[in-house]
N, C-alpha and C positions, 0 to 999 in steps of 0.2 A: 503493500500499500504504500501510494506516496499521498502526504499529508499537508493537506494547506491550514488547518488551526483552523479556518473562521476567515484566514482574512480573503476578501473579496477581488480584490485591488490587481491589477495586472492579467487577469483574467486566471488565476489558479482556479484549481479546483482537485479535488480526492480522487484519487484513481484507484482501483483495485486491479490488480494485474494478475491474471495467470500465464508464469513462464517455461521454460523447458529449462530445469535446474544446470546439464550438460553444458548448454549453447545459449541460454538468455533468451530466446526464440520466444517471443510473445504469442500468447493463444489467444487470448483475449482481454480487452481492459473495459472493465465498467468506471463511468467519472460521475461525479454528483459535486454537490454544494455543500460542505457539512459543520459543524463548529466541533473541533476535539473530536469526530469518529472513533471509533473502536478499533483495534488491529482485528482483519478478517480470520472466523472461526471455518473448517473444513471438515465435514464429517456425513458422512450417509447420501451423497451426489448433490451437498449443498454448501455453497460458502456463505456465510452468515458476518454482517458487522453492524454494529450501532452507527445511526446516521442518525446527529443533534442538530438541528436547529435552535434558532434562540426563542423558538413559543414550544415545540413539541419532538419529543424524541420516538424513530421507532427502531425496530428490528428489519433489517433487508436483508431478504433472503436472494440470490442469485443459482441461477445453476449452474456446478461447477466444470462441466464441460463446456458450456456456450460461453456464462458470464452474463447470459439474460435475467434479468431480473425478475423473477417467479414473482413477487408480493412482499407487503410490508406488514408488521405486525406493530403496531403501538402499543408502547409499553411506559412502565410506571418506572424512571431511572434518570440519572442527573448526566450533566457533559463530561466526558473524559472515562468511559465507560473501559473495560478491558475486552480483550480478546475473548468473545463468545465458548463456550464448551458445547459439541454436537454429541448426542449419546442416542445411539440406538438401540433399542430394547433388542436378543440377539431370539427371543420367543416374540414376539407380540409384532417384531417390527416396529412399533411408536418411535417416532424420531424424536426429540426434544433437545431444547437448545437452553442454555442455563449464561444468565447474562447477568453479570453486576457492575457496580461504577462506585466511585469515589464517597459519593453520599450513602452508601449502607443499605442497599438494596439490592436483593439477589429475584431477578425473574425465573423463571419456567415455561417454556416457552415451547407450544405442541408444535410441529413442524409437519403442513401434507404437502400432499404435491400442487395444488392450487392456494391453498389458503391458510393461515396458524394461525392459533389464538394462547393468549395467556393463560396458562393452569392453574398459578399461584404467586403471590409476590409474601417476599419475608422481608424483614431489616435487620439489621444487626452492626456492631462494632468492628467490622473487617476490615479498615481501611480501603485504601483506592487500589494494592499493587498485587490484589490476589486474583489469580485467574481461578476460574469452577473449577476443581479437582474431585474426580468419579473417584471414591471410596466406597469399590460391595455397593450397596444400594444405595448410598448416599450422596451429597456432594459438600466438598469439606473448603472451608474460607479462612484466612488467617490475619488477621490484621495486628498488631503492636500489644501485646497480653491479654487478646481477646480473641479464643479459639471458637469455632461453630459447625457442626455438622447438620444438613439437612436431607430430610427422606425425599427423594428425588422423588416421587409418587405425589406424598402429602404437603412437603415441604414443611412437616414438623422438624421443630430445631431442637440440637442438642447444644448449649453453650459448655462444651464440657472444660473450658480453663477459665477462669477469668481473672488475670491479676493485678496488679495495682496503677495501671498506663494504659493511656490508651490514646489514639490519635491516626495518624494517615499511614501509608507506607504499607507493609503487611508481606508479604510471602505466598507464592505458590506454594501446595506441599506438595511430595512425591511418596506416589501410592507403589508396593509393592504388594499386587496380588495372590503372587504364591506364597507369601507368608504373611499376606491381609495383617500390612503392616505400614504406616505411613512416617514420615519425616515432615517435621517443622522447624524452620529457621528463621527464625525471629527471636525478636524481645518476649523476654518468658512473663519475667515479673519484675525487672529493672531495665534501664538501658542494653545491658550487657546480652550479645546474638549469642544466643542456645538452642542448639540441635536437641529440638526433644523427639524421641521416637514412639510411636500408640501401636501399639493391638488393636486393630476394629474385630469385634462381634457383630453387629450390628449399629444402626445407628442411636439405640440407646445405652450400645456400653460398647464405649472407647475407653483403654485401659494402656496409663502410659507404662514404658518401660523401661527409659532410661535417657540422662541428657549428660549434653557437654557442651563445655565451654571453649572458647579458644580454637574451635575448629572450622571457622568460616564467619563472615558478616554479613552481609546480604546476598540476597536472592534467592535459592533453593538449591537440591539438592541432584545426583543423579546416582540411580540403581543399574547397580552392573548386572550381567546375566545371571551371574549366578547369587545374586542378593548382596554383593560387597556395595557400600553407600561412600560415595565420591563428593568433597567438599571443597570449597576452597574460597583464601583469605590472603589479608595482607602478608602473611609471613609463611605460608607455603599450600599445598593441596597435600589432602588424606583420604587413604582408602581406609575404613571403619568395617570391623565385624557389626553387624547388622542385627546382633544376638544379643552382643555387651555394650556395642559403640568403643570398644578398644583400638586403640590407631594398629590397624597390619602394614602398611607401609606410608610411606610422606617420603615428597619432594620441599624442599624449603627456597624460596622467593616470594615472591610477590603478584598474585595473579587476583581477578574481579570479577564479580558476578557468579553466574550459575555456571557451575560445566554442564558441556553438551557431551554425551554419549550416544556414536553411533558404528557402529557394523566393529565394535573393540577398538576402536580410534576415541578419546577422552579431547576434548576442545577447549580454553580457554582460551577467552582473552584481556588486554590488559590496552592503556591508551597507546600503546607504541607497536604491540607486537599481537598475532592471534598463532596459539601454540597448540599443534596435534602432536599426543601423545599415546604409544601405543598400551591397549588395554594390561594385556598379558604380563608386558617387562617392567611400565610406567619409562620407558626410553624415550626420549625426546626424538619424534618420526622428523618435525621441522617447524622452523619458525618461520611464520609470514609475516615480513616488513609491513610497516603502515599497519594500525587498528583503528577505526571511529568508531572503538567499544564504550569510551566516556560518555558517548551522545546516544547510547540505550536508552528505549522508552523506560518510562518511572516503572515498570511491571519489572525490571530486572531480568528479563530474560533474554539468553542468547541466539533466538530466534530459532526459526526452524528448525530441522534436521532430518535428515532421511536419505534411503539411499547413498550411502557414505558421504554428503554435502554438510555440510555444514553451512548457515543461512546467518549473519552476524546483521543484526537488523536496529535501525539506529531512524527509526521511520517518522521522526518528533521535528524534524529541521525541515524548516519550509520550503518548499519551491522546489528537494532535493532529492535524487536519489535515495531509495529508502533500506537500500541492503547492499552488501558485499556476500557472495558465494566464495565459498573454500572448498576443494577437496584435497584426500591424503590419495596420489595417484597410487604408490608402491602397494600392491598388491599382500594383503594380510594372508601367513601362512602359520599353520599351529599341526604341531605332527603330536597325533593321541595313540594310545597304548595299541598295538598288536591283537588280534584278536585269530582263534582258531588256528593258534601255534599245531601241529600239526608233526609227525616225524620228517615228513620232506615239503612241508607246506606253510604257510601262512596268509594271514590277511595282514596288511598294512594300513592304516586310518590317520588321516588327517584335516582338515578344513581350510579350506581357501574362502578369500573375500576377494574376486578383485579389484571391488573398487571403480566400477566405470569405464575401464579397459581389457578389451580381450587380452586373455591369460592364458598358457599355458603350463599345465602343470602337471607331477610325477612324483615318483620316490625313488632314491639313491639307498641300495642297501650292500651289504656287505659284511665280513667278518672284522673290517676293521673298521676307524672312522675316515679312511681312505674311501671306503664303499664300493668302487667298482663295476656293480651291477644295478641299471636303470629300469625300470616299470614301464609301459608304454606312454605315450605323452597323451594329455589329453586336454582341450580349448574349453574355458567356463569365459561365462559373461557373466553379468548383472553386479550388484551392487550388496547383498546380503552374504555369509559366512554360508558355505557350502560340503557339506560330508562329502572326502572322495576316500577311496576306497582302492586296493590293487590287493588282489590273488597271486601269490608266487610260486613258483615249484621249484623242484631241481634242489631241493637244501640240503643240507648234511644234518643226520639225525646229531642228537646231543652235542651243538653247539651253537657258541653266543654270538649273534647276526646284530649289528646297527642297521639304523636308517632311519631317513627324513624324509621330509616332504620338499619340495621344490618349485616356487612359483614365479613364473618371468612375464611382464612384460615391456612394453615400449619404454617405460619412464624405468626399469632396472630389474631386480633380482633380490627374492625372498627366501632367505631358508630356515626352513623351520628346527626345532630342538632334536639333540642326537635323543633319539632312543634306542632299547636293545630287548631283544626277545634270546630264550633259548629252545631251541627244536626239542622235542620228545625222542626219547630211542628207538631204533628201531621197531622191536616188537614190544606189548605188555597190556597190563590191565585198559581196560575199556577208560574214556575219558567221556565224561557227561554233564549235561546241565541242564536242569530244569526249567523250563519257560513258564510262562504265565499260561491258565487255561483262557480258552477265545470259546467265541461261541457259547456262554455261558446262558441257558434259558433257566424253567422252572424246573426240567426232570433230567435236561441233558447236558453236554458240554464235550470240548475237544481239550484233550492232554496234548501238552507241546514240549518237545526237549529236543537238544544237541546232541551228537554220538560221533564218534571216532572210536570202529574198533581196535585199533593202535598194531593194526598188521594181523588180527588173528580172528578166526571166526566167532560172531559173538551173537549172544540171546538176550535181546531188548524185549523188557516189558515194563509199565506203570503200575504200582502199588496206589490204591487211595479209599478212601474212607471218611467215616466221620470225627475219626481219632489218628492220633499218631500210631497207631498201632494198624491202622490201614483198614485190614481186612478181605479187600479186595482185589484180583490183578485183573489187564487188559493180556487177551492171547500173545503169548510170546511170538518173537521174528527174528531174523536170522540177517547181519549184517557184515560186511566183511568190507575189508580195504586198509587207507590209512588217511583218510579223510572226513571233515565232516560234513556230515548229514539232515536234516532235519527229520522227525519221527516224530510222529503223532497217533494217538489214537480218539476215537469216538466213543465215549462212553453214555445211557441212556438209564431209565429206570432211579433214576435220584428221586429224592425227596424234597421236595418244596420249600424256599428260607431256611436253608440249613449248608451252613461251614463244611468245608470237604476238605483233606489234606492228599495230597499228590505228592508222587514223585517219581521218577524212573531207574527203571534198575537194570544193569548191564553185566554178562559175565561172559569169561571167555577162560582158555586155557592158563592165566597167568593170573589172573581172581574175578573177583566182583566191586563193581564200584556202583556205590549209592549215592543219585542225585542228591541235593539238598531238597526238603520239604517247602511244598508252597499252598496255598491255600484258596479255594474260590467260594463264592456265595452265592447258591443257585438264588432264583428271582420268586416272589410270591406267587403262588397258582396264577391268578390271573391280574393282569395292570395294564396301567396304557403302554401304546408299542413301542416297542424299541427298534428303532434303526439307524441307518447307514449309508449315508452317500458315498457310491462308490466312483470312480473314473468314468467317463465317457468313452465311450468307443464307436466303433464304424461313423469317423465325421468326416461328412464330406462339406462341399461348398455351400449345401442347401439345406442339410439332415443330420443328423445324429441319433444314436442310441442313448439313453438316460439309464443308467444303473444304478441300484442298492440293495440294501441286506436289510429285511425283516422279521422279527421275532412277533406272531401277534398277540402274544401274551395272553393266550388260553379264551380271546374275546375277537368276533366277529370283527373284524378292523376294516377301515378303509384305509386304503392308499395310493399319491400319485405323485409325479413331481410338477415342483413350480420352476418355471424358468423363465428368463430376460436376459434385457442388456445391462439391467442396474437392480440392484439390491438398497435397500431391502423390497424396492416393490417389483417382484416377478411380476410381469406383465400376464404370463401364459402358464395356465395347468395342463396336465395331460390326464385324457380319461382315469376316473377314479375303477379300481380295480379291488375286489374281495376277498379277503382271504382269514382262515380261522387256523385253529390251533397253538403249539407251545413251542417248536421251532424254527429254526430259521432259514430262509428261504429267498433266493433271489431275486430279486423283482425288476421288471426292464419295459421303459417305453421310448418307442420311436419317434422322432416330433421331424417337421417339413415346414420348408416356408423360410428356412433361415438365408440371411444376406453373407456373401460371403468376406473373408477378410474381417470379422467383429469377433468379439468376446461376447460371450453367456455366461451368465450365471445359472443354475440350479439347485436342488437340494429336494430329497425325498421327505415327505410327510405323511405320517400313519396316525389315523383317528380312529378310537374305540372310546364305549361306555366310560371307560377306564379313565380318558383325556387325550389329549392330544399331542405327538413329540415331534417336532422337525428334525432332520440332518444337517448335518452343515453346508454350507456354500462350497460350492466346488464351481470350475469355469472350464471350458473347452472355447479353441479359437477356430474359426472356420478357413479353410485354407481357400 
């Protein structure tokens, strides 16, 4: 957004622009005359921003693809709003925008295809710099000394911390959904910046876990892929343990604002440099001279970041460009532990992030760190870490091997760290791994495992039962060879709502090996359907076959597919099918009339008297 801040002279207008991150090419621009509009918030196919005049304020709702104004919604809010947060309910598909301002108002606005309406409005002392953050079923806002949670559906408020200070400012909280834990970095009870970690159960039950001072200044924190917390301040960068707040690693120096984390790169800005650090090693990848970080908006955000790009936003400068775009061009490469290590073979694993450039990747391996052998080269593109694996054969039994991943693009080469594995002896006891059960239903399940016969004829079966005494076995089968293979067995006549134990058992002339114990719990005899959206097949320029998996869960169930070019508003449905029983079965539907070179979304939906369930969204693109 280029923000004219209400100035009307010289033809200045506010412009909201969609652009290509890699090239800067403009996709579309929407312009208007507003007084201190908010930054745009994007989600569910919409671009939203608060546009104020001297007499009224409305939420402007644009089409994310075309930039066309869909409609406006009048809202009770003052000038100086922050970026709206747009949320789509994964079950109902309903879309809501949450909007707040410096005057202490929070609006929840329902967004439809052609119109919207205010669901509820709340007020509080949460400053003017706190972007609404989704925390479970709540929206959390934090001003100096005053922290609030609002129920997304009803607006019910939980003023879960009331300190001795009030005022403007505040911060945007950071939420770790996997841990149900969020972080607030702002004043707590006095003027000292304090990082507080909270556990979230629901809107009414929020518990303080730990607090730290001296590990940040203003802004927010970043959460790494394993839950570690990253904060920046005038004396350094800190990596913190999410369970205790203890410092794990740190880098001395002076850093400003909120760190940004994208694709294993940590970004920081100051008044003279933008810095990119490798998340794994905390080594500096690159320092970019010149930064306008000190001109960032009041909400202390480092800007948008996605697909390996970092966008430093300073949009409160009247009549000037509003952002700088940075990228870390060197590919990211991480060597992961080897798996399926056998006598003469193994699987090498790693991950690579091409970071926007066409990247070649392979593994080096050998008996020393000189390696000497390589796997077949693969080519990867994109901006996210991708798992890489390669099966290697012709190894020597009972030998230690070294290996590492290597990624190369036009900007240079990245070597992953060295790892080792030791091959098994030529023959020996079988090697087994009990894997999780699948297709668990009310009265049946599939048991799964991995087996290496270790060079000898091996008999393999599963033990299972309601206790670790098991009591039941599947039919034995014989396997030979020196490589790993998947082993599975379907079992039936189980009892509903019961926890079962199981393990794999393999025997050859060298001995018997027992897999670890695993458990699964059967479903109730009846209940809502269980659905899984599978990949589309037979995709042509105008047609495709949609696939899914269904367990009717003991009740007569209708099932079909929803599909279209956008979510959550799937424009089309396939004809209903009716299924009964308590076992999984494949569901498919052929669709036609599609447009070439178009990406389609789809999901399976099952409904019975126990409820309605939708599978996850999947996509396919017509050639």
